[in-house]
C-alpha positions as CSV (number, residue, x, y, z in Angstrom):
1,M,-1.6,-69.8,8.6
2,Y,-1.0,-66.2,7.7
3,G,-2.9,-64.3,5.0
4,Y,-6.1,-65.3,3.4
5,G,-8.8,-67.3,5.1
6,E,-11.6,-67.0,7.6
7,S,-9.5,-67.8,10.8
8,E,-10.1,-65.6,13.8
9,S,-6.4,-65.3,14.5
10,L,-3.5,-64.6,12.2
11,S,-1.0,-66.9,14.0
12,G,-0.6,-68.8,17.2
13,V,-1.9,-67.8,20.6
14,G,-0.3,-64.9,22.5
15,A,2.8,-62.9,22.1
16,N,6.1,-63.9,23.4
17,R,9.8,-63.7,23.0
18,I,12.1,-66.6,23.9
19,H,15.8,-66.3,24.6
20,V,17.7,-69.6,24.3
21,K,21.2,-70.8,23.6
22,D,21.9,-73.5,21.2
23,K,24.4,-76.3,21.9
24,Y,27.3,-74.0,20.7
25,G,26.3,-71.2,23.1
26,V,24.9,-68.9,20.4
27,K,22.0,-66.8,21.6
28,K,18.8,-67.3,19.6
29,I,15.8,-65.1,19.9
30,Q,12.4,-66.3,18.7
31,G,9.3,-64.2,18.8
32,W,5.7,-64.4,17.7
33,A,2.5,-62.5,18.1
34,S,-1.2,-63.2,17.5
35,Y,-3.8,-60.8,16.5
36,K,-7.6,-61.2,16.1
37,K,-8.5,-60.8,12.5
38,I,-10.5,-57.6,12.0
39,T,-12.3,-56.1,9.0
40,E,-11.3,-52.9,7.2
41,D,-14.2,-51.1,8.9
42,E,-13.1,-52.3,12.3
43,I,-9.5,-51.2,11.6
44,Y,-10.8,-47.8,10.7
45,Q,-13.2,-47.5,13.7
46,Q,-10.4,-48.5,16.1
47,S,-8.0,-45.9,14.7
48,D,-7.4,-42.6,16.5
49,I,-5.1,-41.5,13.7
50,I,-4.6,-42.5,10.1
51,V,-1.6,-41.1,8.3
52,K,0.2,-41.3,5.0
53,G,4.0,-40.7,5.3
54,T,7.6,-41.8,5.0
55,V,9.6,-43.6,7.7
56,K,12.4,-41.3,9.0
57,S,13.9,-43.5,11.8
58,T,13.5,-46.7,13.7
59,R,15.1,-48.0,16.9
60,D,14.5,-50.7,19.4
61,F,12.1,-49.4,22.1
62,K,13.4,-50.3,25.6
63,N,11.3,-47.9,27.8
64,N,8.0,-49.8,28.0
65,I,6.5,-49.4,31.5
66,N,5.5,-53.1,31.4
67,S,8.8,-55.0,32.0
68,D,7.4,-58.0,30.1
69,L,7.1,-55.9,27.0
70,K,10.4,-53.9,27.1
71,D,12.1,-56.0,24.4
72,M,9.0,-56.4,22.2
73,Y,8.6,-53.1,20.2
74,S,10.4,-50.8,17.9
75,E,9.9,-47.0,18.0
76,I,9.2,-45.6,14.5
77,K,9.3,-42.0,13.5
78,I,7.3,-41.1,10.4
79,S,7.3,-37.8,8.4
80,V,3.6,-37.2,7.9
81,D,2.5,-36.1,4.4
82,E,-1.2,-36.3,5.2
83,Y,-3.5,-36.9,8.1
84,I,-6.5,-38.9,6.8
85,R,-8.1,-39.2,10.3
86,G,-7.2,-37.4,13.5
87,E,-6.4,-33.8,14.5
88,N,-2.7,-33.3,14.7
89,S,-0.5,-30.6,13.2
90,S,2.8,-32.5,13.9
91,K,4.8,-33.3,10.8
92,L,6.7,-36.0,12.7
93,L,4.8,-38.8,14.4
94,T,6.2,-41.5,16.7
95,F,4.6,-44.8,17.3
96,L,5.4,-48.4,18.4
97,Q,5.5,-51.4,16.2
98,M,5.8,-55.1,17.3
99,G,9.3,-56.6,16.7
100,Q,12.9,-55.4,17.1
101,T,16.0,-55.6,15.0
102,D,17.2,-58.8,16.7
103,C,13.8,-60.4,16.6
104,P,12.0,-59.5,13.4
105,M,8.5,-60.8,12.7
106,A,8.4,-62.5,9.2
107,V,4.9,-61.4,8.5
108,D,5.2,-58.0,10.0
109,P,8.8,-56.8,9.5
110,V,9.8,-53.5,11.3
111,L,9.3,-50.6,8.9
112,Q,12.5,-49.4,7.3
113,V,13.8,-45.8,6.8
114,G,12.5,-44.5,3.4
115,E,9.4,-46.7,3.2
116,Q,6.2,-45.0,2.4
117,C,3.1,-46.2,4.0
118,I,-0.4,-45.6,5.3
119,L,-0.8,-46.4,9.0
120,Y,-3.8,-47.0,11.2
121,L,-2.8,-46.0,14.7
122,H,-4.4,-46.0,18.1
123,Y,-3.4,-44.7,21.6
124,G,-2.6,-47.4,24.1
125,I,-3.4,-47.0,27.8
126,D,0.2,-46.0,28.3
127,G,-0.3,-43.0,26.0
128,N,1.9,-44.4,23.2
129,L,0.6,-44.8,19.6
130,Y,0.5,-48.4,18.3
131,V,-0.5,-49.9,15.0
132,V,-4.1,-51.1,15.0
133,G,-4.4,-54.9,14.8
134,G,-0.6,-55.3,14.5
135,V,0.2,-56.2,10.9
136,Q,-3.3,-55.4,9.8
137,G,-2.9,-51.7,10.2
138,V,0.2,-51.3,8.0
139,Y,-0.4,-50.5,4.3
140,K,2.8,-50.2,2.2
141,I,3.0,-47.7,-0.7
142,L,5.2,-49.4,-3.3
143,A,7.3,-48.0,-6.2
144,D,4.5,-48.8,-8.7
145,D,2.2,-46.5,-6.8
146,R,0.1,-49.4,-5.5
147,V,-1.0,-49.7,-1.9
148,V,-1.0,-53.2,-0.3
149,K,-1.8,-54.4,3.2
150,Q,1.5,-55.7,4.7
151,I,0.0,-59.1,5.5
152,D,-1.3,-59.5,1.9
153,L,2.2,-58.5,0.6
154,Y,3.8,-61.2,2.8
155,T,1.3,-63.8,1.6
156,Y,1.7,-62.8,-2.0
157,N,5.5,-63.0,-1.9
158,K,5.3,-66.5,-0.2
159,M,2.8,-67.8,-2.7
160,K,4.7,-66.3,-5.6
161,G,7.7,-68.5,-4.8
162,N,5.6,-71.7,-4.5
163,L,5.1,-73.5,-7.8
164,N,2.2,-75.6,-6.3
165,V,0.1,-72.6,-5.4
166,T,-1.9,-70.3,-7.7
167,C,-1.0,-66.7,-6.7
168,P,-3.7,-64.1,-6.8
169,E,-3.4,-61.4,-9.4
170,W,-1.4,-58.4,-8.2
171,N,-4.2,-55.9,-8.9
172,K,-6.6,-58.0,-6.8
173,I,-4.6,-57.5,-3.6
174,S,-3.2,-54.1,-4.3
175,K,-4.9,-50.8,-5.1
176,N,-3.9,-47.7,-6.9
177,K,-2.6,-45.2,-4.3
178,N,-5.0,-42.4,-5.2
179,D,-8.0,-44.7,-5.3
180,Y,-7.1,-46.1,-1.9
181,L,-6.7,-42.6,-0.3
182,K,-10.0,-41.6,-1.8
183,H,-11.6,-44.8,-0.3
184,A,-10.1,-44.1,3.1
185,K,-11.5,-40.6,3.1
186,Q,-14.9,-42.0,2.1
187,L,-14.7,-44.2,5.3
188,Q,-14.2,-41.0,7.3
189,V,-17.5,-39.6,5.9
190,K,-19.3,-42.9,6.4
191,F,-18.4,-43.3,10.0
192,R,-18.9,-39.6,10.8
193,K,-22.5,-40.0,9.6
194,S,-23.1,-43.2,11.6
195,R,-22.2,-41.5,15.0
């Protein structure tokens, strides 16, 4: 199950992409990914860079050095408004996100041009930047100036459409943008002192 709960994993086991043809010869692509559930403190600690910005471009990433992963990621370019963590002067940052245009992940859709977000990113062993914890490191900034974790937004929207489920209050899963940024900066101070 996605969303709320105490489960260690957010979905099934592993990450995969299956190409099959149905009985009419139509190519179908199915994909899934699994991530260990991590706390907000763990997301922060695993991040090399935390940024607030706006998505400028997206494209399917085909240059992965691991041939098993060459059709698994999208390359996202974000115009950086603010670096919350990490030393970098670049106003344009490139990172990889799980999923592609022909194989979107329901719970973790590929970011779209114009979306504003706060991203928790880390460097992979290949030198590329990736989102920490998959969907757990993506926080969307919405038109009402609220910040919400992508997985909570997905769960909220799924629950909102189900008459048999009591949906959590919007202000319980989302935070005021300025309050959230202040909180993220306080984490910077907290973990700087603990080192």
